[in-house]
C-alpha positions as a printed NumPy array, in Angstrom:
array([[-27.83 ,   0.742,  57.757],
       [-26.822,  -2.869,  58.071],
       [-23.198,  -3.761,  57.47 ],
       [-24.076,  -6.279,  54.738],
       [-26.066,  -3.633,  52.825],
       [-23.138,  -1.204,  53.052],
       [-20.811,  -3.834,  51.612],
       [-23.211,  -4.499,  48.749],
       [-23.503,  -0.783,  47.979],
       [-19.716,  -0.363,  48.082],
       [-19.224,  -3.315,  45.724],
       [-21.875,  -1.969,  43.335],
       [-20.269,   1.477,  43.458],
       [-16.835,   0.063,  42.661],
       [-18.273,  -1.96 ,  39.762],
       [-20.054,   1.129,  38.43 ],
       [-16.806,   3.121,  38.564],
       [-14.922,   0.339,  36.775],
       [-17.543,   0.214,  34.033],
       [-17.471,   4.014,  33.623],
       [-13.649,   4.071,  33.511],
       [-13.539,   1.132,  31.101],
       [-16.106,   2.785,  28.832],
       [-14.322,   6.158,  28.82 ],
       [-10.866,   4.735,  28.064],
       [-12.294,   2.671,  25.202],
       [-14.373,   5.471,  23.716],
       [-11.817,   8.294,  24.032],
       [ -8.824,   6.347,  22.728],
       [-10.625,   3.832,  20.469],
       [ -9.286,   1.042,  22.683],
       [-10.833,  -2.307,  23.438],
       [-12.905,  -2.492,  26.63 ],
       [-11.114,  -4.289,  29.46 ],
       [-14.288,  -6.202,  30.23 ],
       [-14.978,  -7.697,  26.842],
       [-15.833, -10.713,  24.722],
       [-14.027, -10.999,  21.372],
       [-15.974, -11.967,  18.261],
       [-13.787, -13.034,  15.325],
       [-15.28 , -12.347,  11.909],
       [-14.478, -13.98 ,   8.59 ],
       [-15.132, -11.196,   6.102],
       [-13.205,  -8.783,   3.922],
       [-13.305,  -5.744,   6.204],
       [-13.474,  -6.537,   9.915],
       [-10.974,  -8.814,  11.643],
       [-12.783,  -8.914,  14.974],
       [-15.015,  -6.989,  17.406],
       [-14.251,  -6.573,  21.096],
       [-17.685,  -6.372,  22.725],
       [-17.868,  -4.606,  26.066],
       [-20.69 ,  -3.711,  28.4  ],
       [-21.463,  -0.322,  26.838],
       [-18.927,  -0.097,  23.988],
       [-17.982,  -2.321,  21.049],
       [-14.59 ,  -1.781,  19.369],
       [-14.245,  -2.709,  15.689],
       [-10.849,  -3.781,  14.303],
       [-10.519,  -3.583,  10.516],
       [ -8.024,  -5.4  ,   8.309],
       [ -6.73 ,  -1.987,   7.203],
       [ -5.335,  -1.447,  10.695],
       [ -8.081,   1.012,  11.658],
       [-10.145,   0.617,  14.806],
       [-13.251,   2.375,  16.082],
       [-15.057,   2.223,  19.439],
       [-18.822,   2.798,  19.313],
       [-21.474,   2.887,  22.01 ],
       [-23.917,   0.034,  21.57 ],
       [-26.695,   2.513,  20.801],
       [-24.705,   4.422,  18.167],
       [-25.412,   3.825,  14.462],
       [-22.875,   1.406,  13.032],
       [-21.234,   3.98 ,  10.758],
       [-18.115,   1.847,  10.601],
       [-19.798,  -1.499,  10.153],
       [-18.566,  -4.038,   7.64 ],
       [-21.255,  -3.046,   5.148],
       [-20.52 ,   0.681,   5.429],
       [-16.822,   0.234,   4.703],
       [-17.711,  -1.667,   1.544],
       [-19.862,   1.248,   0.429],
       [-17.206,   3.891,   0.958],
       [-16.133,   5.386,  -2.338],
       [-12.847,   3.916,  -3.51 ],
       [-11.329,   4.45 ,  -6.925],
       [ -7.98 ,   5.106,  -8.591],
       [ -6.771,   6.591, -11.839],
       [ -3.718,   8.319, -13.297],
       [ -2.776,  11.213, -15.538],
       [ -0.502,  10.611, -18.522],
       [  2.251,  12.298, -20.4  ],
       [  2.097,  12.279, -24.182],
       [  4.791,   9.713, -24.807],
       [  5.449,   6.776, -27.07 ],
       [  3.903,   3.663, -25.524],
       [  6.605,   1.562, -27.165],
       [  9.406,   3.307, -25.268],
       [  8.09 ,   3.376, -21.726],
       [ 10.605,   3.395, -18.912],
       [  9.94 ,   3.259, -15.18 ],
       [ 10.728,   6.12 , -12.812],
       [ 11.223,   5.877,  -9.051],
       [  8.113,   7.185,  -7.302],
       [  8.064,   6.123,  -3.643],
       [ 10.414,   4.287,  -1.286],
       [  9.559,   2.742,   2.084],
       [ 10.764,  -0.222,   4.126],
       [ 13.321,  -1.208,   1.463],
       [ 10.553,  -1.271,  -1.147],
       [ 10.63 ,   0.878,  -4.262],
       [  7.517,   1.773,  -6.214],
       [  7.983,   2.7  ,  -9.865],
       [  5.6  ,   4.559, -12.194],
       [  5.756,   4.174, -15.952],
       [  7.298,   7.238, -17.58 ],
       [  4.05 ,   8.127, -19.357],
       [  2.218,   8.401, -16.035],
       [  2.428,  11.861, -14.528],
       [  0.638,  11.067, -11.251],
       [ -1.428,   8.271,  -9.77 ],
       [ -4.507,   9.255,  -7.751],
       [ -6.601,   7.387,  -5.188],
       [-10.106,   8.392,  -4.131],
       [-11.211,   7.248,  -0.681],
       [-13.582,   9.784,   0.858],
       [-11.299,  12.366,  -0.78 ],
       [ -8.859,  12.345,  -3.678],
       [ -5.133,  12.108,  -2.922],
       [ -2.057,  11.084,  -4.824],
       [ -0.726,   7.575,  -4.379],
       [  2.218,   8.768,  -2.271],
       [ -0.157,  10.334,   0.283],
       [ -2.326,   7.216,   0.326],
       [  0.682,   4.987,   0.982],
       [  1.971,   7.161,   3.83 ],
       [ -1.35 ,   7.099,   5.707],
       [ -0.635,   6.056,   9.305],
       [ -3.889,   4.109,   9.475],
       [ -2.978,   1.602,   6.781],
       [  0.1  ,  -0.5  ,   6.091],
       [  1.88 ,  -0.4  ,   2.751],
       [  0.834,  -3.979,   1.98 ],
       [ -2.813,  -3.281,   2.778],
       [ -2.786,  -0.043,   0.78 ],
       [ -1.492,  -1.856,  -2.296],
       [ -3.902,  -4.74 ,  -1.741],
       [ -6.767,  -2.26 ,  -1.629],
       [ -5.863,  -1.383,  -5.228],
       [ -4.943,  -4.827,  -6.583],
       [ -8.161,  -6.324,  -5.176],
       [ -9.913,  -4.289,  -7.879],
       [ -7.785,  -5.85 , -10.638],
       [ -7.555,  -9.307, -12.165],
       [ -4.629, -11.588, -11.426],
       [ -3.073, -12.027, -14.864],
       [ -0.06 , -14.135, -13.938],
       [  2.366, -15.264, -11.253],
       [  6.064, -16.133, -11.389],
       [  7.881, -19.001,  -9.726],
       [ 10.385, -16.675,  -8.103],
       [  8.852, -16.591,  -4.655],
       [  5.513, -14.943,  -5.341],
       [  5.736, -12.117,  -7.905],
       [  2.249, -11.356,  -9.265],
       [  0.938,  -9.432, -12.261],
       [ -2.413,  -7.651, -11.99 ],
       [ -4.286,  -6.046, -14.872],
       [ -7.498,  -4.252, -15.774],
       [ -8.321,  -3.477, -19.382],
       [-11.196,  -1.244, -18.261],
       [ -8.87 ,   0.926, -16.179],
       [ -5.963,   0.522, -18.614],
       [ -3.596,  -0.502, -15.844],
       [ -0.981,  -3.098, -14.965],
       [  0.537,  -3.532, -11.502],
       [  3.448,  -5.893, -10.949],
       [  4.189,  -6.726,  -7.315],
       [  7.602,  -8.338,  -6.907],
       [  8.051, -10.925,  -4.175],
       [ 11.232, -12.854,  -4.861],
       [ 13.09 , -15.393,  -2.783],
       [ 15.928, -12.857,  -2.586],
       [ 13.588, -10.408,  -0.871],
       [ 12.769,  -7.977,  -3.694],
       [  9.294,  -6.491,  -3.102],
       [  9.338,  -3.612,  -5.588],
       [  6.147,  -2.546,  -7.359],
       [  5.726,  -1.436, -10.997],
       [  2.665,   0.489, -12.173],
       [  1.944,   1.091, -15.851],
       [ -0.632,   0.894, -18.609],
       [ -2.519,  -2.255, -19.56 ],
       [ -0.054,  -3.067, -22.36 ],
       [  2.899,  -3.111, -19.948],
       [  4.244,  -6.603, -19.313],
       [  6.771,  -8.134, -16.964],
       [ 10.316,  -7.854, -18.285],
       [ 13.485,  -9.622, -17.221],
       [ 15.322,  -7.663, -14.559],
       [ 12.247,  -5.923, -13.152],
       [ 12.398,  -7.759,  -9.837],
       [ 16.12 ,  -8.39 ,  -9.856],
       [ 18.656,  -6.992,  -7.438]])
């Protein structure tokens, strides 16, 4: 065998091994391929796709990522994520709506989430039903993105000139969510019925 042919075969063999290794590390660990071209997307679900030789890795704005062979069905495509079942609701106590107080529900990263006293538990349905605390502690989604997933389904009812506090409502779901974002750094969240309104001191220190 000629020396030049041996060199060509060796180079091709090395390239084949690199492609196999690159494909395996991407597929097994949901990593980006090393040999890739990045496609940035401007839509509500996918931030970008790292396109490799045999594998494409999808990066979602929720923080999730998924590596798929090019011949696999796009089960995690932008359209499929939109179609995933997502809903939320709460169970109530029998209490006077005129005397609602807020109870501490969840604390993380110096942020406190409060539930109105007439709400027993808040539930989120995404593939399966879980309470809000479980949804917020999911490793695959940040606290901000988890809350945004909910408030995106509500109407922005008002905003304060305190740094960015916002009030979201839905009459259909009978819900109000107040997300504090003050100049002083308060980012607490209040969840209550539709009739709940922002009150002085809610986002104060």
